[in-house]
C-alpha distance (Angstrom), angle and dihedral (degrees) to the residues before:
residue distance angle dihedral
M1 . . .
K2 3.80 . .
E3 3.83 94.7 .
R4 3.82 93.7 50.9
D5 3.81 90.7 49.0
F6 3.79 91.6 48.9
L7 3.87 93.9 48.6
A8 3.82 95.7 41.4
G9 3.79 92.3 94.6
P10 3.84 139.9 -89.3
D11 3.77 114.1 -14.2
D12 3.79 134.1 176.2
L13 3.78 111.8 -63.8
P14 3.85 97.6 -114.8
A15 3.81 90.8 53.8
D16 3.81 91.9 49.3
L17 3.79 90.6 47.6
D18 3.77 91.1 51.1
R19 3.80 89.0 53.2
A20 3.78 91.3 47.4
A21 3.81 88.5 54.8
H22 3.78 90.5 51.2
I23 3.81 90.4 49.8
H24 3.84 89.0 51.2
N25 3.80 90.1 51.5
E26 3.79 90.8 50.9
F27 3.81 89.2 54.9
V28 3.80 90.0 49.2
R29 3.80 93.7 49.4
G30 3.80 90.0 46.6
C31 3.74 92.9 53.7
R32 3.79 92.6 46.4
T33 3.81 92.8 49.0
L34 3.86 96.9 45.7
H35 3.80 99.4 35.0
G36 3.80 110.8 111.4
L37 3.79 92.7 19.0
G38 3.78 92.5 126.0
P39 3.81 125.4 -145.4
A40 3.82 107.7 -10.6
V41 3.78 140.3 177.8
T42 3.79 124.9 -153.5
V43 3.75 118.4 -140.0
F44 3.85 117.8 -158.2
G45 3.77 128.6 -169.2
S46 3.77 148.0 119.1
A47 3.79 122.9 -47.4
R48 3.80 89.0 -148.9
F49 3.79 105.1 75.5
G50 3.82 117.5 99.3
E51 3.80 124.5 -140.9
D52 3.81 92.3 -97.7
H53 3.84 91.7 59.0
R54 3.79 118.8 104.3
Y55 3.82 92.0 -127.2
Y56 3.80 91.6 53.1
R57 3.84 88.3 53.1
L58 3.82 90.1 47.0
A59 3.80 92.1 51.6
R60 3.86 91.5 46.4
D61 3.81 91.5 51.4
T62 3.80 90.5 46.7
G63 3.78 93.5 50.1
R64 3.80 89.7 51.1
A65 3.82 92.3 48.9
L66 3.81 91.6 49.1
A67 3.79 92.2 51.0
E68 3.78 93.0 48.5
A69 3.82 88.5 50.7
G70 3.84 90.9 55.7
F71 3.79 102.3 -98.7
A72 3.78 127.0 127.7
V73 3.80 113.1 -132.3
I74 3.78 121.3 -131.4
T75 3.81 124.7 -171.0
G76 3.78 137.8 158.3
G77 3.78 86.2 -90.4
G78 3.80 96.3 -122.8
P79 3.83 134.4 114.5
G80 3.79 128.3 -74.6
I81 3.82 118.0 32.2
M82 3.83 89.9 1.8
E83 3.77 93.9 54.7
A84 3.81 90.7 45.1
A85 3.82 93.7 53.5
N86 3.79 92.7 45.3
R87 3.79 90.9 47.3
G88 3.78 90.8 51.4
A89 3.74 91.4 48.9
Q90 3.74 92.7 55.9
E91 3.80 91.7 45.6
G92 3.80 87.9 53.8
G93 3.78 92.5 52.5
G94 3.80 95.1 -109.8
I95 3.76 136.6 126.2
S96 3.84 114.9 -83.8
V97 3.79 118.3 -158.1
G98 3.82 132.6 -175.7
C99 3.77 123.3 -160.4
T100 3.76 100.0 -170.1
I101 3.76 130.0 -169.3
T102 3.80 132.2 -146.9
L103 3.83 106.7 -111.4
P104 3.85 135.7 162.3
H105 3.81 89.0 -121.9
E106 3.84 140.9 14.3
Q107 3.79 90.7 37.3
V108 3.80 97.7 136.3
T109 3.79 110.4 129.5
N110 3.76 114.6 -138.8
P111 3.81 119.5 -122.5
Y112 3.85 97.0 -125.5
L113 3.81 100.1 84.1
D114 3.75 130.9 119.9
R115 3.72 94.6 -179.8
T116 3.83 130.7 17.6
I117 3.77 141.3 178.0
E118 3.76 129.4 -177.7
F119 3.81 123.8 -140.8
D120 3.79 132.0 -162.7
Y121 3.80 95.0 -163.8
F122 3.85 123.0 61.4
F123 3.80 92.3 -155.8
V124 3.82 92.5 53.8
R125 3.76 90.8 50.8
K126 3.82 92.0 48.3
V127 3.84 90.8 52.7
M128 3.81 91.1 50.0
L129 3.80 92.0 49.3
M130 3.78 91.2 48.8
K131 3.81 92.7 48.4
Y132 3.83 97.4 47.6
S133 3.84 100.8 36.5
R134 3.83 127.2 84.3
S135 3.78 91.4 -164.8
F136 3.80 143.5 9.2
I137 3.80 119.2 -134.1
C138 3.80 110.4 -163.1
M139 3.79 117.3 -158.4
P140 3.80 124.9 -178.5
G141 3.75 110.6 -60.7
G142 3.77 147.6 133.1
V143 3.78 137.6 -95.6
G144 3.79 93.4 -47.2
T145 3.80 91.2 55.6
L146 3.77 90.9 48.4
D147 3.79 89.2 50.8
E148 3.77 91.2 53.7
I149 3.84 93.6 47.2
F150 3.78 92.8 51.0
E151 3.78 95.3 41.4
A152 3.82 88.8 58.5
G153 3.79 91.4 43.4
T154 3.80 92.5 49.8
L155 3.80 92.8 51.5
I156 3.77 91.9 49.0
Q157 3.81 94.2 45.2
T158 3.81 92.2 50.1
G159 3.82 94.1 44.4
K160 3.80 94.5 -117.0
I161 3.76 88.4 129.1
P162 3.82 131.8 18.3
P163 3.77 115.3 -101.3
F164 3.78 111.7 -84.2
P165 3.82 131.3 175.2
I166 3.77 117.5 -72.2
I167 3.76 107.2 -175.2
V168 3.84 118.5 -169.2
M169 3.79 116.2 -158.8
G170 3.80 127.3 -176.3
T171 3.82 91.6 54.4
E172 3.84 95.6 -176.4
F173 3.80 89.6 56.5
W174 3.79 93.6 48.4
Q175 3.81 98.5 40.8
P176 3.83 96.1 99.6
L177 3.83 90.8 52.8
R178 3.82 90.1 45.8
D179 3.84 89.5 51.9
F180 3.82 90.8 48.9
I181 3.80 92.9 50.2
R182 3.79 94.8 47.2
G183 3.79 99.1 34.6
R184 3.77 101.5 38.5
M185 3.82 110.1 18.0
F186 3.80 95.4 39.9
G187 3.79 89.5 38.9
E188 3.80 93.3 53.6
G189 3.80 92.1 42.1
T190 3.82 97.1 -116.9
I191 3.81 88.4 125.9
D192 3.81 123.3 31.4
E193 3.79 123.5 -145.0
G194 3.76 110.5 -90.0
E195 3.80 98.1 20.0
V196 3.79 93.6 102.6
T197 3.82 119.4 10.5
P198 3.78 115.8 179.5
T199 3.80 120.9 -171.6
Y200 3.78 114.7 -127.0
T201 3.81 119.4 -154.3
D202 3.73 142.9 137.0
V203 3.80 94.4 -157.9
P204 3.84 117.8 91.2
A205 3.83 90.5 -154.6
E206 3.82 89.7 57.0
A207 3.79 91.5 49.7
V208 3.81 89.8 51.3
A209 3.78 92.1 46.1
H210 3.80 89.0 55.5
L211 3.82 89.5 51.9
R212 3.78 91.5 47.8
A213 3.79 89.9 55.6
A214 3.77 91.4 48.1
Y215 3.82 96.5 43.6
P216 3.80 111.3 27.2
D217 3.82 88.5 160.5
V218 3.84 94.5 70.3
A219 3.81 113.1 107.2
G220 3.74 109.0 -116.1
A221 3.78 93.0 20.2
């Protein structure tokens, strides 16, 4: 895997320069694929929920509501939550996008995509999602979902990007993390009130209403 080789440690300079050129090309392909997409929201979450799971249904309903409000829906393009959100976006008449990643497992691309691009490097994909999304919606997930939540929070807290809506859905699932952030991190002063302010909800209409307030310019919103 290209990313594993790149991050394995120091290598000879020509090899590292070749990899740097490949990374540059991934950024170029990403910009070409996502340019002109219009207002978009990225939905994160686990690949491991089947369509009978309540979180799959929540993601599907949310994808549909986003599309009906005028937002394209971007996911990692895989199964589970990603499939559900893409499926809902198509059902709502919106644009459904998958930014997939080369992995040794869970690589199946879901069938509900209008536009797709595959990345070799996680960090390139995360930059592209940050650049072309107006909001992140975080459904229940694993380590990758946590990474994406905290990546956005870090960039907002440090002023690298302007504050933008982070919406956390599946509140029962996320409650222990919410308690840790408020009880421990706020309590110890590692995060100040107002630095990062996610919206918590289990209602797609409430998530959309939050986006309507943030982006009244979006057609359909």
